[in-house]
C-alpha positions as a printed Julia matrix, in Angstrom:
416×3 Matrix{Float64}:
   0.04   -0.2    0.02
   1.53    3.41  -1.0
   1.83    6.42   0.95
  -1.08    7.93  -1.28
  -3.28    5.06  -0.41
  -2.61    5.34   3.27
  -3.49    8.94   3.34
  -6.55    8.05   1.61
  -7.52    5.77   4.43
  -7.0     8.93   6.6
  -8.97   11.29   4.59
 -11.9     8.79   4.33
 -12.42    8.35   7.73
 -11.82   12.1    8.79
 -13.74   13.83   6.2
 -17.07   12.33   7.11
 -16.67   14.3   10.42
 -17.04   18.06  11.31
 -13.81   17.97  13.52
 -12.07   20.73  15.07
  -9.62   19.24  17.92
  -8.5    15.62  17.27
  -6.31   13.17  19.4
  -4.15   10.4   18.25
  -2.8     7.73  20.86
   1.03    7.34  20.03
   2.96    4.4   21.84
   6.04    4.83  19.74
   5.61    1.7   17.9
   5.41    1.62  14.09
   1.76    1.45  13.71
   1.13    4.38  16.05
   3.95    6.44  14.81
   2.75    6.11  11.29
  -0.66    7.17  12.16
   0.86   10.21  13.75
   2.5    11.18  10.67
  -0.28   10.41   8.46
  -2.58   12.19  10.66
  -0.33   15.43  10.92
  -0.25   15.74   7.42
  -3.9    15.33   7.2
  -4.34   18.0    9.6
  -2.27   20.74   8.28
  -4.22   20.37   4.87
  -7.65   20.16   6.71
  -7.15   22.99   9.27
  -7.67   20.44  12.24
  -5.78   20.71  15.56
  -3.9    17.72  16.46
  -3.07   16.43  19.77
  -1.01   13.44  20.9
  -1.31   11.38  23.85
   1.06    8.66  25.2
   0.46    6.41  27.98
   3.34    4.98  30.36
   2.35    1.75  31.94
   5.55    1.82  34.16
   5.5    -1.94  33.56
   9.47   -1.99  32.26
  12.43   -0.04  31.65
  13.35    2.11  28.6
   9.93    3.75  28.42
  11.42    7.05  29.18
  13.71    6.86  26.08
  10.49    5.93  23.88
   8.56    8.58  25.29
  11.36   11.32  24.47
  11.48    9.8   20.73
   7.61   10.43  20.54
   7.82   14.01  21.91
  10.74   14.91  19.64
   8.46   13.71  16.86
   5.57   15.6   17.87
   7.65   18.74  18.29
   8.96   18.14  14.47
   5.4    17.84  13.24
   4.34   20.64  15.73
   1.84   18.57  17.5
   1.13   19.13  21.35
   2.13   15.94  23.17
   1.04   14.71  26.86
   2.08   11.68  28.64
  -0.22    9.86  30.93
   0.9     7.51  33.41
  -0.77    4.43  35.14
   0.01    3.38  38.54
  -2.74    0.8   39.16
  -1.25   -2.7   38.28
  -1.33   -4.47  41.5
  -0.27   -7.57  39.91
  -3.65   -9.4   39.75
  -5.59  -10.22  36.84
  -4.72  -10.42  32.84
  -2.06   -7.73  32.52
  -2.69   -6.95  28.97
  -6.34   -6.68  29.61
  -5.81   -4.38  32.7
  -3.57   -2.08  30.78
  -5.75   -1.82  27.9
  -8.55   -0.72  29.92
  -6.37    1.54  32.03
  -4.99    3.14  28.58
  -8.68    3.88  27.39
  -9.75    5.25  30.72
  -6.36    7.53  30.84
  -6.65    8.61  27.43
 -10.55    9.43  27.61
 -10.01   11.73  30.77
  -7.34   13.32  28.79
  -9.4    14.01  25.49
 -12.08   15.59  27.92
  -9.92   17.71  29.6
  -8.68   19.1   26.2
 -11.99   19.37  24.44
 -11.17   16.6   21.8
 -13.72   15.63  19.46
 -12.29   12.26  18.57
  -9.23    9.92  19.42
  -7.48    7.76  16.45
  -6.18    4.8   17.36
  -3.25    2.91  15.14
  -4.84   -0.75  14.95
  -4.36   -2.37  11.56
  -5.62   -5.41   9.67
  -3.26   -7.54  11.62
  -4.72   -6.51  15.05
  -8.01   -7.32  13.51
  -6.86  -10.95  12.25
  -5.04  -11.49  15.79
  -8.31  -10.62  17.87
 -10.22  -12.89  15.8
  -8.07  -15.76  16.41
  -7.9   -14.97  20.12
 -11.86  -14.94  20.23
 -12.13  -17.97  18.05
  -9.88  -19.94  20.76
 -12.53  -18.78  23.48
 -15.49  -20.22  21.63
 -16.77  -16.66  20.71
 -20.23  -16.18  19.08
 -21.05  -13.66  16.39
 -20.29  -10.61  18.34
 -17.06  -11.79  19.65
 -15.85  -12.69  15.81
 -17.21   -9.58  14.51
 -14.64   -7.03  13.3
 -13.33   -4.02  15.28
 -15.47   -0.98  14.68
 -13.76    1.6   12.62
 -15.77    4.04  15.0
 -16.98    3.42  18.62
 -17.94    5.39  21.81
 -16.25    4.39  25.06
 -15.82    6.13  28.12
 -17.87    9.34  26.63
 -15.17    9.46  24.0
 -15.61    8.82  20.18
 -12.7     6.35  18.83
 -11.56    5.82  15.46
  -9.25    3.53  13.67
  -8.26    4.89  10.03
  -5.63    2.16   9.45
  -7.86   -0.97   9.86
  -7.5    -1.39   6.07
  -3.86   -1.52   6.19
  -1.31   -4.27   7.24
   1.45   -3.58   9.43
   4.31   -4.05   7.1
   2.67   -1.34   4.94
   2.99    1.12   7.78
   6.69    0.3    8.45
   7.54    0.74   4.68
   6.07    3.91   4.95
   8.0     4.92   7.82
  11.24    3.67   6.07
  10.5     5.77   3.02
   9.89    8.94   5.2
  13.07    8.19   7.33
  11.1     8.0   10.46
  12.16    6.13  13.6
   9.93    3.97  15.47
  10.52    1.53  18.61
   9.61   -2.04  18.54
   8.04   -2.97  21.97
  10.13   -6.03  23.71
   6.76   -7.52  24.83
   6.19   -8.19  21.12
   8.61  -10.73  21.38
   7.03  -12.42  24.66
   5.39  -15.67  23.9
   3.81  -15.59  27.35
   1.16  -12.98  25.74
  -1.71  -14.55  23.87
  -1.66  -11.84  21.13
   2.12  -12.85  20.41
   1.04  -16.48  20.22
  -1.49  -15.74  17.77
   0.82  -13.38  15.75
   3.21  -16.42  15.29
   0.26  -18.66  14.25
  -0.89  -16.39  11.52
   2.49  -16.55  10.0
   2.0   -20.16  10.04
  -1.31  -20.16   8.48
  -0.54  -17.67   5.93
   0.92  -20.35   3.75
  -2.93  -21.78   3.72
  -4.52  -18.73   2.64
  -5.45  -17.84   6.27
  -3.48  -14.52   6.51
  -4.61  -11.15   8.1
  -6.35   -9.91   5.1
  -8.46  -13.09   4.83
  -9.36  -13.21   8.44
 -10.18   -9.6    8.34
 -12.75  -10.31   5.72
 -14.32  -13.09   8.04
 -14.44  -10.5   10.88
 -16.14   -7.96   8.71
 -18.77  -10.72   7.37
 -19.45  -11.42  11.06
 -19.73   -7.95  11.55
 -22.77   -7.73   8.92
 -24.18  -10.86  10.56
 -24.18   -8.94  13.99
 -25.88   -5.75  12.62
 -28.72   -8.3   11.07
 -29.14   -9.88  14.37
 -29.34   -6.48  16.24
 -31.82   -5.12  13.8
 -34.1    -8.07  14.7
 -33.56   -7.62  18.4
 -34.53   -4.2   18.25
 -37.8    -4.99  16.3
 -38.47   -7.9   18.96
 -37.77   -5.12  21.75
 -40.55   -3.04  20.24
 -42.9    -5.92  20.38
 -42.04   -7.5   23.53
 -40.81   -4.63  26.02
 -41.94   -1.46  27.59
 -39.68    0.95  29.52
 -40.85    2.42  32.81
 -38.86    4.46  35.35
 -35.84    2.95  34.04
 -37.12   -0.44  34.47
 -37.65   -2.78  31.16
 -40.72   -4.83  31.39
 -40.73   -7.88  29.16
 -43.92   -9.81  28.12
 -42.75  -13.67  28.57
 -45.08  -15.21  26.13
 -43.76  -12.94  23.59
 -40.29  -13.41  24.45
 -40.52  -17.06  24.53
 -41.88  -17.04  20.89
 -38.49  -15.33  19.71
 -35.63  -17.59  18.15
 -33.44  -18.28  21.0
 -30.53  -16.08  19.9
 -32.84  -12.92  19.51
 -34.08  -13.87  22.96
 -30.53  -14.07  24.58
 -29.69  -10.76  22.89
 -32.71   -8.93  24.04
 -32.11   -9.96  27.68
 -28.44   -8.91  27.44
 -29.19   -5.51  26.03
 -32.05   -5.01  28.62
 -29.42   -5.63  31.31
 -26.63   -3.5   29.62
 -29.4    -0.85  29.26
 -30.06   -0.82  33.09
 -26.69   -1.02  34.49
 -24.67    0.91  31.81
 -21.98   -1.8   31.61
 -19.4    -1.56  28.44
 -19.48   -5.01  28.35
 -22.28   -7.84  28.1
 -22.69  -10.54  30.79
 -21.19  -13.66  30.45
 -23.31  -16.27  28.27
 -23.51  -18.64  31.13
 -24.76  -16.19  33.46
 -27.47  -15.26  30.83
 -28.35  -18.76  30.61
 -29.08  -19.19  34.22
 -31.13  -16.13  34.36
 -33.24  -17.41  31.43
 -33.86  -20.56  32.93
 -34.91  -18.81  36.18
 -37.36  -16.88  33.9
 -38.76  -20.02  32.48
 -39.29  -21.37  35.83
 -41.17  -18.42  37.19
 -38.09  -17.41  39.48
 -36.45  -14.17  40.03
 -32.5   -13.78  39.82
 -29.77  -11.3   39.66
 -26.79  -10.65  37.31
 -24.25   -8.02  36.64
 -25.97   -5.37  39.22
 -29.45   -5.84  37.81
 -32.53   -7.9   39.36
 -34.56   -9.89  36.93
 -37.91  -10.03  38.7
 -40.69  -12.64  37.63
 -44.3   -11.59  38.22
 -47.39  -12.73  36.55
 -46.23  -13.68  33.51
 -43.9   -10.72  32.91
 -40.26  -10.1   33.71
 -38.87   -6.83  35.14
 -35.24   -6.03  34.55
 -34.28   -3.31  37.11
 -31.39   -1.96  39.1
 -30.42   -4.4   41.99
 -30.73   -2.55  45.14
 -27.28   -4.12  46.28
 -25.26   -2.62  43.42
 -26.56    1.12  44.67
 -27.11    0.71  48.21
 -23.87    2.54  49.03
 -24.21    4.87  45.73
 -24.42    8.54  47.25
 -24.39   11.48  45.05
 -24.37   15.42  45.16
 -27.7    17.15  43.75
 -26.02   18.22  40.77
 -24.48   15.06  39.89
 -25.47   12.0   37.74
 -26.34    9.26  39.96
 -25.63    5.88  39.42
 -24.66    6.78  35.94
 -28.43    7.18  34.92
 -30.65    9.47  37.02
 -30.65   13.34  37.46
 -32.45   14.77  40.34
 -33.17   18.42  40.35
 -35.14   20.46  43.01
 -34.51   23.08  45.56
 -30.67   23.62  45.78
 -30.26   25.92  49.05
 -29.51   22.93  51.46
 -26.01   21.74  50.96
 -26.77   18.73  53.35
 -28.99   17.05  50.74
 -27.54   14.09  48.52
 -29.33   11.6   46.39
 -29.36    7.92  47.3
 -31.56    4.97  46.77
 -35.02    4.94  48.18
 -34.39    1.78  49.78
 -36.66   -0.39  52.25
 -36.91    2.5   54.49
 -38.0     4.98  52.04
 -40.47    2.49  50.42
 -42.26    1.73  53.95
 -42.77    5.58  54.15
 -44.88    5.92  51.35
 -47.6     3.32  49.79
 -47.6     5.63  46.61
 -45.21    3.15  44.65
 -48.01    0.47  44.32
 -49.7     2.55  41.93
 -46.62    2.6   39.4
 -47.37   -1.08  38.19
 -43.72   -2.21  39.18
 -42.33   -4.68  41.59
 -40.99   -3.78  44.96
 -37.84   -4.6   43.84
 -37.48   -2.08  41.06
 -38.7     0.64  43.6
 -36.27    0.03  46.2
 -33.31    1.27  43.9
 -34.82    4.36  42.51
 -33.19    7.58  43.18
 -34.46    9.76  46.53
 -33.45   12.9   48.3
 -32.25   12.3   51.81
 -30.73   14.68  54.36
 -28.85   12.17  56.72
 -31.47    9.49  57.81
 -34.23   11.7   56.76
 -36.44   11.18  53.43
 -36.95   14.49  51.99
 -38.24   13.36  48.45
 -39.02   10.45  46.35
 -39.77   12.53  43.0
 -40.59    9.22  40.85
 -43.27    8.1   43.35
 -44.83   11.12  44.64
 -46.1    14.09  42.8
 -43.96   16.85  44.14
 -43.58   19.87  41.95
 -40.09   21.13  43.74
 -38.31   17.98  42.68
 -37.85   15.88  39.78
 -35.73   12.92  38.49
 -35.07   12.17  34.85
 -32.94    9.44  33.0
 -29.96   10.72  31.53
 -30.65    7.65  28.78
 -34.25    8.2   28.57
 -37.01    5.24  27.46
 -36.33    6.39  23.79
 -32.53    5.31  23.87
 -33.31    1.58  24.57
 -33.93    0.62  20.99
 -31.32    2.81  19.81
 -28.94    1.19  22.05
 -29.57   -2.09  20.53
 -28.71   -0.59  17.19
 -25.49    1.16  18.24
 -23.73   -1.77  20.03
């Protein structure tokens, strides 16, 4: 792939948006350095302000020199460069997974602080293929095998991957032609990491036609299949579900008539809409909840309570997930609710209605929701004194609204 073709990939991705301030994540490796150079050239011609961010994970020696190299390259390109430091590794869990999550979180906070419209990442066709192989090894379904999204939302930030159509060696050829230096991360030779083992496997599979480009096509086909399944799930949601006060009510007869995969997806999306999680619950946990539903038994999963009542199922927030969540009056409570009212009392806070609040009012019975769903609704408290329960009682002074209203439930299904 020539420099012109690589530049076209950038232009195709960028020109579809009205952008003023764009970020680029740069590690110092060949992929991200190539992205930096290409993005800098595009930004100059398009009149866009480009900013770069690197994350120091603090996990190995030599990163200071790598960061200085990136900083020098950014200075030559007239691109402001920032460094974020991760200090959260405690030695537990999967290192690469924890580092990845921390990286997204740190970059997102940087982007929001600097009013960045979108952040570009240097993922390539090779990354796409390696990810597909890793997920195949775990027995992933359609969602897991679908392609990395060219564009996505995470931590309140829009992310783009302009170089998904390029292979890794194309980018290194480009850097050699431009006489630009990059750094090879020593961890790329560490066979303890699954991704590196998959990288080796790809080399062995390439003579059989299973190269990065072929696997990327498979991932793209699976992405198309996922889109079709989600469209059908959205139609099913309109027919089988209602949303009331942040709770999804599912008509069990209509739910049970759905194809099994659509039914599973509908339940998963209801849970994710209620708990606001970035990731879907594990398939085994979902199967257990479905079995409980069919037996007329309530259950819990990922901070949600799935309540069976008179032929219907209610997916609501679990009280235990928010029992200790206390927020200010001007904040977003539980990532979902905004409570507004008289603000002259600084001691007021937002917390779940809970058992104490429910016992103080019988008005909740008129809402048509199970008691479990009422317990986790937001209320206004002053110490142990209930000041207002705006979703239960008519009080002109107080109101509570969902940040993601009922109309976003179907939209969420189509934007995964």
